[in-house]
C-alpha positions as a Python dict, from the first residue, in 0.01 Angstrom:
ca = {
    (1, 'M'): (0, 0, 0),
    (2, 'D'): (-247, 264, 107),
    (3, 'V'): (-572, 156, 268),
    (4, 'P'): (-889, 221, 67),
    (5, 'L'): (-1023, 571, 125),
    (6, 'N'): (-1375, 457, 197),
    (7, 'D'): (-1653, 478, 456),
    (8, 'E'): (-1499, 201, 668),
    (9, 'L'): (-1183, 408, 713),
    (10, 'I'): (-1387, 721, 783),
    (11, 'Q'): (-1585, 541, 1054),
    (12, 'K'): (-1265, 415, 1219),
    (13, 'I'): (-1119, 766, 1226),
    (14, 'R'): (-1448, 911, 1350),
    (15, 'A'): (-1464, 657, 1634),
    (16, 'Y'): (-1109, 741, 1741),
    (17, 'A'): (-1174, 1115, 1717),
    (18, 'L'): (-1492, 1081, 1922),
    (19, 'A'): (-1305, 890, 2193),
    (20, 'S'): (-991, 1106, 2202),
    (21, 'E'): (-1120, 1460, 2149),
    (22, 'K'): (-1322, 1686, 2375),
    (23, 'P'): (-1686, 1701, 2259),
    (24, 'S'): (-1649, 2058, 2135),
    (25, 'R'): (-1336, 1967, 1939),
    (26, 'F'): (-1502, 1662, 1786),
    (27, 'A'): (-1790, 1881, 1668),
    (28, 'H'): (-1532, 2122, 1522),
    (29, 'S'): (-1357, 1834, 1345),
    (30, 'E'): (-1681, 1721, 1183),
    (31, 'R'): (-1749, 2077, 1064),
    (32, 'V'): (-1396, 2102, 924),
    (33, 'A'): (-1449, 1772, 742),
    (34, 'E'): (-1773, 1895, 587),
    (35, 'T'): (-1620, 2231, 495),
    (36, 'S'): (-1316, 2060, 342),
    (37, 'R'): (-1541, 1833, 137),
    (38, 'A'): (-1738, 2132, 6),
    (39, 'L'): (-1421, 2325, -80),
    (40, 'C'): (-1279, 2023, -262),
    (41, 'G'): (-1594, 2014, -473),
    (42, 'R'): (-1554, 2382, -553),
    (43, 'Y'): (-1188, 2352, -654),
    (44, 'G'): (-1199, 2017, -835),
    (45, 'L'): (-1021, 1812, -570),
    (46, 'D'): (-1105, 1468, -430),
    (47, 'A'): (-1382, 1524, -176),
    (48, 'T'): (-1314, 1202, 17),
    (49, 'R'): (-952, 1301, 76),
    (50, 'G'): (-1070, 1638, 198),
    (51, 'Y'): (-1323, 1487, 434),
    (52, 'I'): (-1074, 1239, 582),
    (53, 'A'): (-807, 1504, 636),
    (54, 'G'): (-1056, 1742, 793),
    (55, 'L'): (-1194, 1476, 1024),
    (56, 'A'): (-847, 1366, 1135),
    (57, 'H'): (-669, 1700, 1164),
    (58, 'D'): (-712, 1737, 1543),
    (59, 'I'): (-710, 1373, 1658),
    (60, 'C'): (-396, 1432, 1864),
    (61, 'K'): (-469, 1782, 1995),
    (62, 'D'): (-605, 1665, 2330),
    (63, 'L'): (-311, 1437, 2401),
    (64, 'G'): (-44, 1551, 2645),
    (65, 'N'): (250, 1746, 2507),
    (66, 'D'): (495, 1465, 2578),
    (67, 'L'): (296, 1220, 2367),
    (68, 'I'): (240, 1477, 2093),
    (69, 'C'): (615, 1538, 2073),
    (70, 'A'): (693, 1167, 2076),
    (71, 'L'): (457, 1104, 1785),
    (72, 'A'): (568, 1407, 1583),
    (73, 'H'): (933, 1304, 1622),
    (74, 'H'): (865, 1004, 1399),
    (75, 'D'): (823, 1215, 1085),
    (76, 'G'): (1199, 1269, 1091),
    (77, 'K'): (1181, 1648, 1062),
    (78, 'P'): (1339, 1883, 1315),
    (79, 'F'): (1121, 2084, 1549),
    (80, 'S'): (1120, 2455, 1479),
    (81, 'S'): (1179, 2705, 1759),
    (82, 'T'): (807, 2785, 1747),
    (83, 'E'): (715, 2420, 1796),
    (84, 'T'): (975, 2370, 2069),
    (85, 'E'): (837, 2667, 2262),
    (86, 'N'): (476, 2551, 2216),
    (87, 'P'): (468, 2172, 2170),
    (88, 'S'): (91, 2164, 2125),
    (89, 'L'): (151, 2314, 1779),
    (90, 'L'): (294, 1974, 1683),
    (91, 'H'): (-48, 1809, 1707),
    (92, 'G'): (-93, 1816, 1327),
    (93, 'R'): (237, 1642, 1267),
    (94, 'A'): (150, 1392, 1540),
    (95, 'A'): (-191, 1330, 1382),
    (96, 'A'): (-29, 1260, 1045),
    (97, 'I'): (193, 998, 1209),
    (98, 'K'): (-105, 838, 1383),
    (99, 'L'): (-298, 827, 1055),
    (100, 'R'): (-8, 650, 891),
    (101, 'T'): (80, 406, 1166),
    (102, 'D'): (-257, 331, 1326),
    (103, 'F'): (-492, 367, 1029),
    (104, 'G'): (-267, 271, 738),
    (105, 'V'): (-310, 600, 552),
    (106, 'S'): (-9, 670, 331),
    (107, 'D'): (-171, 914, 88),
    (108, 'P'): (81, 1201, 82),
    (109, 'E'): (-182, 1469, 15),
    (110, 'I'): (-386, 1371, 321),
    (111, 'L'): (-80, 1343, 544),
    (112, 'E'): (50, 1683, 430),
    (113, 'A'): (-289, 1845, 485),
    (114, 'V'): (-312, 1710, 840),
    (115, 'A'): (49, 1786, 929),
    (116, 'C'): (45, 2146, 801),
    (117, 'H'): (-300, 2269, 905),
    (118, 'T'): (-189, 2465, 1211),
    (119, 'L'): (80, 2704, 1091),
    (120, 'G'): (75, 2647, 716),
    (121, 'G'): (398, 2632, 521),
    (122, 'T'): (563, 2691, 189),
    (123, 'C'): (506, 2456, -105),
    (124, 'M'): (175, 2326, 33),
    (125, 'G'): (-42, 2140, -216),
    (126, 'P'): (-405, 2226, -294),
    (127, 'L'): (-555, 1978, -44),
    (128, 'A'): (-338, 2114, 237),
    (129, 'K'): (-454, 2466, 154),
    (130, 'V'): (-817, 2353, 158),
    (131, 'V'): (-786, 2197, 505),
    (132, 'Y'): (-595, 2500, 636),
    (133, 'V'): (-879, 2724, 518),
    (134, 'A'): (-1155, 2489, 637),
    (135, 'D'): (-1008, 2484, 987),
    (136, 'K'): (-1032, 2864, 1001),
    (137, 'I'): (-1371, 2924, 835),
    (138, 'E'): (-1588, 2629, 942),
    (139, 'P'): (-1932, 2751, 1053),
    (140, 'G'): (-1851, 2722, 1424),
    (141, 'R'): (-1590, 2997, 1404),
    (142, 'P'): (-1719, 3330, 1544),
    (143, 'Q'): (-1660, 3529, 1225),
    (144, 'S'): (-1786, 3260, 989),
    (145, 'T'): (-2137, 3378, 912),
    (146, 'E'): (-2317, 3282, 592),
    (147, 'A'): (-2246, 3630, 456),
    (148, 'Y'): (-1878, 3595, 542),
    (149, 'R'): (-1848, 3261, 364),
    (150, 'A'): (-2047, 3389, 65),
    (151, 'R'): (-1792, 3666, 16),
    (152, 'L'): (-1517, 3403, -13),
    (153, 'E'): (-1689, 3181, -269),
    (154, 'A'): (-1571, 3369, -578),
    (155, 'L'): (-1203, 3351, -484),
    (156, 'D'): (-955, 3110, -637),
    (157, 'L'): (-788, 2877, -388),
    (158, 'D'): (-463, 3070, -341),
    (159, 'T'): (-645, 3400, -298),
    (160, 'L'): (-885, 3239, -51),
    (161, 'C'): (-596, 3092, 144),
    (162, 'L'): (-412, 3425, 146),
    (163, 'T'): (-723, 3611, 262),
    (164, 'V'): (-785, 3370, 550),
    (165, 'L'): (-417, 3365, 648),
    (166, 'K'): (-403, 3745, 659),
    (167, 'E'): (-713, 3752, 879),
    (168, 'N'): (-555, 3500, 1114),
    (169, 'I'): (-230, 3695, 1137),
    (170, 'E'): (-420, 4018, 1203),
    (171, 'H'): (-621, 3843, 1475),
    (172, 'L'): (-299, 3730, 1643),
    (173, 'R'): (-148, 4078, 1627),
    (174, 'T'): (-465, 4235, 1764),
    (175, 'H'): (-427, 4009, 2067),
    (176, 'G'): (-61, 4100, 2113),
    (177, 'K'): (79, 3781, 1963),
    (178, 'T'): (354, 3750, 1703),
    (179, 'P'): (279, 3526, 1402),
    (180, 'A'): (496, 3217, 1375),
    (181, 'P'): (780, 3236, 1120),
    (182, 'E'): (619, 2941, 941),
    (183, 'S'): (299, 3138, 890),
    (184, 'S'): (490, 3444, 772),
    (185, 'A'): (677, 3227, 521),
    (186, 'F'): (344, 3081, 408),
    (187, 'L'): (212, 3434, 355),
    (188, 'L'): (513, 3531, 146),
    (189, 'S'): (490, 3216, -66),
    (190, 'L'): (122, 3282, -144),
    (191, 'E'): (189, 3645, -229),
    (192, 'N'): (475, 3545, -461),
    (193, 'S'): (262, 3278, -628),
    (194, 'L'): (-22, 3520, -693),
    (195, 'A'): (217, 3789, -816),
    (196, 'H'): (335, 3551, -1089),
    (197, 'T'): (-12, 3453, -1205),
    (198, 'V'): (-191, 3635, -1484),
    (199, 'P'): (-562, 3722, -1440),
    (200, 'N'): (-691, 3417, -1629),
    (201, 'G'): (-512, 3188, -1386),
    (202, 'G'): (-220, 3092, -1613),
    (203, 'P'): (143, 3147, -1520),
    (204, 'T'): (334, 3443, -1653),
    (205, 'Q'): (614, 3389, -1899),
}
């Protein structure tokens, strides 16, 4: 049975994050949590789930690669070539395992959001998309001015996610890096989803 998603759980996760993350990363995690909570309010999702996922998303990022890999292995999924070449990218999957085993969180939406926040992926639910976006647009990010965030407010969730993902991919290419196949697949899935949605938000026939 899942633990209650309440302030006691939040304080336990916050204490672990404070102890295990670099100070700058902990500050980032708190901003992601706040941004996730605000986005959940905008899109009609559970704000507490958003806050918890945002707070926990990087709790394993400052662990060594060997420990990150050992934790991530417990989700039973194979490592992609991208993850094998850069094990630190597994920190989201590792964090999801730690949430489940150490904090008793079994809520599938929270675990998916934490596990998928780095590269994205196909078939992600709304909460996972919110945390993916929050990680990229929290106010500490260089491009994330008030004007920048205001321009995003009118977008539906999939369009927002696609916009932020495209910006991230362009940033990587500008710096001579190739986007991960997982991110490219995420891009295609969002484009296909939006292509089959009529302007009022309903699906086409």
